[in-house]
N, C-alpha and C positions, 0 to 999 in steps of 0.2 A: 390139502393146500387149503387153509382159510386165509379166508380174506377180511378186509377191514369192510365196518357197513360203507354204505356208498351215502358219500357225502356233499351232496348237492340235490337240491330240488327239479324235480321236472317242471317247466315251464308250458301246461296243454295249452294254452292260450296264444302261445306262438308256434305259426302253424309254417314253415318253410313251402318255398316253391320246388319241387321234386320233377326231375325228367330224368326218363330212365333209356338206357343203351344197351341192348343186346348182344353179344357175342357168339353165334352159333360153333365156332370152334372148342369154344370151354365152357360153353352153356353160362355165361358170367353174365352180370348184369352191372353195369355201370353208373351211376349216377350224377348229373350237377343238381347241386344243391342252393336254391337263392334264397340269399332274406327278403322277403315278401315289401320291404320297406326302403328296398335300396335295390343299386346291381349286381353288389358282392355276392358270391358265388365260393362255393367249392365244388372240386372233383374228386369223387369217391370210387375208387379199386378199377383203376384206367387200365385197357388192353392193349397189347401192340402183337400183332397175329405175327405168327411164324411156320412158315411152310417148311419143316425141320430136314425133312427130306432132302429137298432143294437147298435150305439154306439160305431162305428169303425172307424177307421182311414184309410186313404188311400193313401199312399208315391209315386204310381206307375205315375203320372203326375208330382210331384216333380222331382224324381228321371229319368226323362226322360230329364230334365232341366240339374241336374246335369252330365248325361252321356255325354249332348251334353258339356255342358263346358268342359269337363276333356278330350275327344276326340280330342276337338280344341284346346287344351293346352291355355282355357283363363284364364284370373285373374280377378275374378270379384271385384270389387270395393265400386259398389251400389247395392243393391236392395232397387228398389223405389215401395212404394203404391202412387197410384194417391189419393185414399180417403179409407176409413174406409167402406167394401165391406159390402153388406148384403146380399149376395146371394153366399159367399162359404167362406171357412177357406183361411186365409192367410199359404204360408209356408215360409216365410221368417225366422222364425230361425232356422227350418230345413234345408233350405238353408245356411243360414250362419256359421252353425256348419259343413255342408260338405264342402262350397267354401269361405268361408269369405265373407267379405265386409262390408257395413256401411247401417242398414235400415232407412231409411227416408219417410219422411209423411210432410204436412203442419202442417205449426205453429197451424192453428186453430183447430187440434187434441184436444187442449183443453176444448172447448166445446161440443163437441161429447164426451170426456172425463166425463164433467161436468152433461150432459144430463143425458147418459146411466150409469153413476155411479149409480145415484138413482135413477133409472128403474132396477137396478139388486142388488142394495143395497149393495153396493161393500163396504161399511163402510170407515176409517178414511186409512187402510191400502192401497187403491186403491190411486197411487197418480195421480191427475187429471192435471198435467203441461209437459204432452208429453213424461217426462223421461223415458219412455219404449223404445224410437225411439233411434238410434246416432246422427239424424241430423231432425233439425225441417225447414222446407224450409219455409221464407217468400217472399212476392210476388216480382219478380227481382232478384231473388238468383239465382247465376250462380254457379257451380261446374265441375269438369273435368271427364269424362271418355277416360283417355289417352290424348292424344291430341285433341280431339272431346270437345267442349263448349257445357255444357248445361245449363238451362234456365229457372227456376221453375213458372209457370205463374197461380195466383190464380183464382181459376173459381167456387165458392160457386151456389149454387141453390140448386142441388141435393143434397150435406152435407155442411156443412160451412168449410170441411178440402180440399175440392176436388181442387187438383193444379192438371194443364196441366203440363207437362213434353217438351219443346222444346228442343231436340237435334240434331245440323245444321239443314238438310233440312226439318225434322220429327219433328212431335208433335204425342207424346202419348197420351190420351186424354181420358181414363179414362171412366168413365159414362156421362162425361158433352155433349157428341155429339153422336149419332146412323150415320148408313149408310146412304143414304139419303132418301130411301124408308121407314125405321124405323123413324126418325123424331129424338127425342130427349128423352133423361132419364125421372122419374118420380122427382116431386120434393115436394112428402107430406109426407117425413121422418122426425121426429122432427128435426125443423133447417133450412129445406129444402125450397124454396120460388120460384114460377114460375118467377115470373119477374125476380129475383137475377140473375137463371138461363138464361133467353133469354139474359142479358145483359152480362154474360158471357159467352156464346156460340158466340155471336155477337164480343168479346175483340177478341176471337180466330179468326172470322173470318175476322178479319184485320189484321192478315197477309197475306203476299205476296200468291196467289193465287197459288204459284207452290209447297206452303210446303204440304208436304205429313203427311195424318192424319193417324195414326192408331188406330182403335176402340178396348175397352176390351169387348165389348162384340157386337155378333150378332146373330138374331132369324130365317133368312132365310123366311121374310115374303113371303107368295105366292108362297109358295116350293120354292124359287127360289135357289139356291148353296150359302153355307156361304160364307162370306166376309170380310175382316178386311184392307183393306184400299180405301181411300177415298183421295181429296184434299181440299183445301179451297175453289179454284175454282166451285170444283163439287159441294158442298155444298151448297155456296152462289146462284147456278144457281136451282137446284132441291131438295133441303132437304125439306121435306112435312110439315115440323114445323116451319122451320126459314130460310128459303130462302131469298132473299133480298127483294121480293114484300111481303110479312108477316109484320105485321105489330104487335108492343111491347103489343099493349090490343088483339090484336085478338089471339096473342098464348096465352097470361096468361088464356085470356076465355076457348082456346082450353084446356091446361095441364091441368088447376086444375077439366074440367069436367071429364077429363079422367081420373086425379088421383081418383076419388072419385070412380071410378067403378073398381080399381085394387085392388086384393089382396096382402098381405102381403107376401114379397118372402118364399118360404118352411123354408130356411135356415137362416133367419134375428135372430133367437134363438142364435144359436150356434156364427152365425161368427161373430155380434156386440161385443158379450163376450169377444170372441177372438182377435180379428183384433183393437180394440181399444188399447190392451195391448201389440201390436207388434207383435200380432199373439202366442202369451205365453198363454199354456194351465193353466187352474185352475191348484194349486197345490195340489197334495194329498191329500184326506181326511187322517183320522185316522188308515182306513184300508189299504193304499195305492193306492185305485181309485181314479182317480178325476172324477169332475161330474161336469155337468154345470145345472145354473137356469131357469126354465120358471115359469117368472111372468106370475097369472094368471090376466086378463085384465089388464098388465099393461101395453101394447104397442097400 
């Protein structure tokens, strides 16, 4: 896939206030991103925990975000999903009910919905046009968080709908790239592609070297402490998968071989069912209980 040139200028003088939250179950970092000149903020990649064996939801992580927003008297304007996560449920509807804000995702969510709507046999009632979300971002779209200008950058490869959100001098990269000693995300989910992911990553790494990159995941390889912040310059020099010295063909060979050894995420079944619908849980059955499907040999 060839990308159009990036159509916006990064304003390195705009420095958002960023508070991170870590979910141990999925090794996910969520963020509250605040305009330094107002109380406006966005929430990025929120988590709703689930005990899958017991079928019980846990709102503690989402409530930590709610409590932070209320304690700092913030106004939530956006609840952003960088992509349809396969390793955790989104807390977006819960947060919206508590704090307000618009739920946004990349416009290619329709590809994900078409693919997994068939896997989960969702039927004709399931709209596959992204209409469950309040805003569908196209490549290069801009939006405001108070006085902060944010830009959406389409970065497919991990999933078709992946977006990196560039907010002032910072970029929230979702699963497009990891810390330099972890490399990059897998590209073998339906609609994923290693070559496309390499090009998406280098699109992000074409931003100014000073741009701060906020990770969605970290797994502390070799026992190091968890980290969630890097820079474009650091990634270009040190990333074990996509540093400047590594060719596209070598990356694709490595990524495809590595992906062939990986098991599916433990929470992929509930996560995709819920997240492709903007975090909405299945409707209650006739007995008032909500149920998730498990497709046998379907993934």
